[in-house]
N, C-alpha and C positions, 0 to 999 in steps of 0.2 A: 574687610568694608565690606559694607551693605549699604543698599537704596529703598527707600519707605515708599508711596508715592499710592494717590487716593485713586485707581482706576476704574473708573465709574462707580459702584457699591462694593468692590474691591481691594482693600488695602495688601499689594504685594511688594516684598521684600527680596532681593536674590542674595544668596551668602555664598560659600564656599566650607566645606569640613571636610579636613583632614580624613588619610583611609592610607594605609598600611600598601606598599608598592610590592610586592611580593618579587616578584623581578627584578627589580632594582637593588631592595634587598639584598637578595640572592648572590648580586654580581656585587656588592661593595662590602659583603660583609659584615652586614649593621642593619637597622633599622632604620628606612628614607619611607617618609611620608610622600605622599601627591595630594590631590585635591578633587574635591569630584564639584558642580555646579549644584544647588540646590534652589527651590523656593519653596518661599514662605504666604499663602495664600488667606486672608483672614477677609473669608465674605460680609458686605456688612449690608444690617436691616433683613439679613437674612436668618434661616435656623438650621443654616447649613454647619458642618462641621471646618475647623480650620482646616486647610491642606498645607502639609512638609514635605517634601521630597525631592529626586534630582527633577532636574529640568528637563522639559523634551520640546522636543521641535516646536512644537505645540507654545507649548508656553514663550519660547524664540518668541516666535511669530504674532500672539494673542500681547505680548507684551513688550513688542519690539522696542518704542521708546527708551523703555524704564531700563532694561533687558542691556541694550547700546549704550545709555548712560551707568549703569552699574562697571558695565562691563571697562569701558575706559576711566572711571575710577580705578578700576583694578591694575589696568594698566600702568598708572601713574604709581602704584604702589612699587615694592620689590617682590624677587618670585620666592618664594616658600624654598629657605635651603637650614634646616635644622627642623626641633622638635616641636608641632605646634603646641602652640599656649592651651588647646585645648585639654591634649590627653598628658596636662602638668596638672597633679593632684592638690598641689598648693594654691591653686588658683580659682577662684569662682569665676560665673557669669559677667558681674557685673565689673570684675576686674578687666577682663580681657576686654570688653568694650573701650574703657578707656584706655587701659594700654595702644589698642588699634588707632583710638583717634588720636594719640601722641601724633607729633609732627619728631623726625619720621615715624611711620605706624610698628610698633612692635608685636611682632609676629608671632614669634619664634622666644623657645627660651632661652637660646642662646643673644638672642638681640635684650632679654628682658638683664642676663649677667651681664652682656657689657656696656649696657647703660649706665651713666657714670651716675653718684651719686646727688650731685646739681643738681641731674636732669629727672630726677624723679619728684615729681608731681606731690605726691602726697606720702606722709610716713608710711601707711598701709603700702603704696609701692615698694617705698626704702625696704619697706622688710620683706618682701616679695623677690627684691633684685639677689638679697643677700644667701633667701632660700633658691634662688634661680643660680648663683654661684656654686654654691654648695651640688646643687645637681650637675652639672656640667664637672665640676672637679671631683666629685667623690661618688655620688651612689645615681646619677643617672641612669645606667641599666639596671639597677635593682629596682627604681623608682618605676620605670617606665614597664617595668616585667611586671609590676605591681597593677598598674596601671589597664597593661593590655588583661592581665588574669580578672581582674575586678569587669572589664567591659564581657568578659569572655562567660564570666559568672552570669551577669543580667540576661546575657542573651543565650544563654542556656535555661536559666529560669521564666524569662519569656516565653521559651519553645516549648518547656513544659508546660506553663500555665495555659497554651493555647491550645496545646495537643489532649487538655484535659475539657478544654472548652469545649471541640469536636469534639473529642465520647459523649457530651451531655446532652450536645445538639443533635447528635444520631440517636442518641438514645433518647430522646423528648421526638425524634420523627419516627422512628418506630412504632412507639407509644400510639402518638397520633394517627397511624396508618390502621394501627391494629383496630383503635377504638372506631374512625371512621369505616374501616370492614364490619365491624359489628354493627354495629347500626345501620348500614344497607342491608344486611341482612334479617334483623328487626323490621325494617320497613318494606322489605319484598312482600306485594299480595299473594297470600297464600291461595292456591287450586282448590275450587270448589267442587265437587259433583257435582253434576245436571240434574234438574230435578225431574221424578219418575213422573212419563204423561201416561194422563188419564184416558180410559175406551171407553166413549161412549156407546151404550147397549140400542140396539135399536128400536125404535117406538112399536 
């Protein structure tokens, strides 16, 4: 669930994202997911970039009414027990929004698989339900491994791009320093020898 509000000039949205709980996964012998709280802040009437990150105590204080309302709405839902829809390759972002708006909310692949055909709001959701059933019964481990591998690949690619940009920035910085030093040398005043003094003879 999420909540959007116009807080002054900012559009604020709190949400959760799934993360792999390594300790719980090792204890259970299978992949177990947890959730972290995140915030999406879209500044209004400014040229600042939108912000998407994990929630901080400062966010909780500044946007307290919004945060508390969101937490109450979250408490009305069920705890996450299963594979989050966000890591299911068959669903798109708009599908997740529709499923979470369902009564009761559908938040995991297992809940989607357990949905009755009559309860599916659209033919598209019906098709996703069939894929979820196949995921749970046949290929959940393979599909999940594929998803995790894809996410790791994206992270590796982003890390490589960041390293390349960092190297380019360092190169530009070194060139700029060298050019500045060269200009400083050129502009430095040259030392001049004192003019010889003329001796006047006696009249």
